[in-house]
Every structure is written in C-alpha cells, then in structure tokens.
N, C-alpha and C positions, 0 to 999 in steps of 0.2 A: 421427483425433485422439482421444486417450484422456485423460480427466480423472477425478479422484477424485470420489466422491459427496459426501464431506465437504468443506465449504468450508475453505480454508486459513486460518490465523490472519491476521487483518486487521492493517493497519498500526496502526490505533487501539488494538486489543487489545494488540499488542506494546508500544506506547509505554506504555500504562497499566500492564499487568500485569508487564512485565519491566523497566521502567525507572522510571516515576514512583513506583509503590507501593514497590518495594524501596529506592529512594533517598530516600523520604519527600519527594518533590518534587511541588509543585502544578503545575497547568497554568500559573498565573501565573509561577511560578519558571522553568518551561521556556521560556515566552515570553520572559522577560528574558534567559535564557541564549542563546536562538536569535536574539534581537534582532528579534522579530516581534511582532505583536499577539496578545493573549490569544485573540481570535476565531480567528485562524489555528490556534493550537494546539488550541483546543476543536474546531474542524472536523476537524482531523487525528485527534484522540482519538475522535471520534464518527463517523469514516469518512464525513464529508461533504465532504472535500477529499482529492484524491489527491496522491501524492508526485511532485514534479518533481525534475529532476536537482539543481537548486539546493537544494531542501529536503533531499534525500538527503545532499548534501555537508554541509549545516549539521547535520543530525541525527548524521551520522557524526562530525563534529568534537565536538559536544556530548557524545555518549555513548561516544566512543572506539572506534567500530567502523568499518565501511566504507560508502561510498555504495552499493556493490553489494548489501550486505545489505538496505538499505531498498528499492532499486529491484527486487530480486528478489522481495521480499515483495509489492510493489505489482503486479508483473508476474504473479505466480501468482494473485493475486486478480482481476486484470483478465481473465485467460484463463478462470478458473473462472466468473466472472460472465457472460462472453460465451457460454460453453458451456452454462450453466444458465438462460439466458433463452430461452424458446421462440421469440420473434420473431427474436432475433439468431442463434440456432442454426439456424433454418430458412433464414435468408439465407446463412449459412456453408455449410450442407449442399447448397444449390442450386448452388454453384460447382463447375465441372468443371475438372480439371487440363488444362493445355495439353499437347497431344499432340506429342511430339518425334519428328522423322523422322530 
C-alpha cells in the first residue's frame, strides 16, 4: 500500500477555502442551503464530522458538483489517516493475504 507523506486536502478545508470564502458564504448560510443545523456545518468545516453519502449528495446539489467529488475527498483522507496512525498501520501490516491455490 502506497500513500503520500502529505495529508490530502480535508473536506473541511475544501468547503471553507474553495466554496465558503470565494462565495462570501457563512457557515450559517451553508447550513440554511443544506437544510441542516449550523452545528453540522461547523463540524464538517472543522473536520469533526465525516461525509456520508447523504451529505455528499446534499453538498453536490448545493455547490453544483458531484457526490463522488465529496466522497473521494473523504476516502482519500480516511485512507491517509489509517496509514499514518501507528496503531492502525500496525494492525493493517499484520494481516496476511489469503493464499490462492
């Protein structure tokens, strides 16, 4: 398994720097557009909440992109985090492939 040393852009960073700031949109404004609580948006922006399929579909609709965009961002970060956590990496590294006959 190969991963980069540099952590990928997080979902929260993407929301804030590529969407909220350029659009002059507040977290409250995004929460209203998404029809979710401000707490939900704040947790997304601060990387305290991960993207679900439903959230990805909502963000895609709000920002005019795709659910895959958001889910791929989340997936890249999930993989990076797993591979850069010593405990998680050790567990993954202990696993042996199934031998095919």
